[in-house]
N, C-alpha and C positions, 0 to 999 in steps of 0.2 A: 312580233314579241308583245305579250301581254303585259298588261299592269299588276304587280302584285295587289292582291286584296286581303292580305293577313292582317290580323290586330296589330295595331301601330306599338313600337316599345315605346319605353323599356319593359322588357319581360322581366320578372322574379322569379327564382327558385323558392319556394315555400316548403320546408320539410316538416313533418308529422315525426317527432322523438319520442322514445320509449327509452328510459335508461340512458339518454345521451346518444341512441342509437336510432338512425332515422329507419322508420317504418315505410313512409311513403313522401311522394313530393306531388306538389301541385306547380304549374308554370301559370303565374296570372300576369296580367298587364299593370298590376296595381301593387305597388311595393310591401301593401299590408295585406295582401290577399283579396280574393274577391269571390264571389257567389258560384261566378261560371268560369272554372279554370281553362286556360287554353290546352293543356295535356294535365292528365292526371296518372299517376302511377304507384303501384304498391308492392311490396315484395314481403316475401316470407322472412319473419323475425330470426330464423335459425340460420340464415345464410351466413356466409364468412365475411370477415372485415375486408378481404381484398374484392369481393363482389360488392359489398356497400360502397366502397369506395370508388368503384366504376360506376355504379349506378348514381352516386351523387356527382360524379364529374358529367356522367350523361347529362343530369339535370341541369348543370351550369352552363353545358355547350348549347342546350337547346334554348336557355333562358338568353343566352347570347347571339340568338337566330337574326333579330332584326337588325342589331348592330352589324353582324357580320355580313348581312344583305347588303347593308348602306354603304358599308366600306367596299365590298367588292363593285358596286354600282358606279361608287364615286372614282374607281381605276377604270371604268370604260367611259368611252366619250358616248356624244348624244345618239349616236348610231348603234350603240353597243359595241364597238370595236375596243378591244383592251389596248390600252397605251403601248406598244410594243416597244417604242424607244426607251422605257422604263423599265420594264419587264420581260423576260422570257416568253416567245412564243408558247411554250408549253403551260406557263402560268397563266397566260390568255385564254387558252382553250379550256383550262380546268376552271377560271373564274366564269366564263361564258355559261358552261356547262352547269356549273353550280347555281348561277343566277336562274338558269331555263329549269331547272330540277326544282328550285325553291318557288318558282311561278307556276309549276305544274306543267311547263312546256314540254319537258322531257320525262317521257315514260319508261 
């Protein structure tokens, strides 16, 4: 199991708006934005409201990644085994798979 090397959190979703409609977002490790975003996404101004809401939700999910990783990691013991006594084995399998994916160990 490799150690994660991603930018430490917290991460923040920063939106560029036009007429209060988001046109793009950047995920930064600084709550006030930064010169080098972790992730940047732009979308077409003419997209519908439903798609805009989905893209905003994606930005918030990405911004939560460091905290989600830490929470899942905290649910595992030092050997990476999920605490089966507290959670279902299916949840443990999913948690270990998600952690491996986040570290790049699962392709």
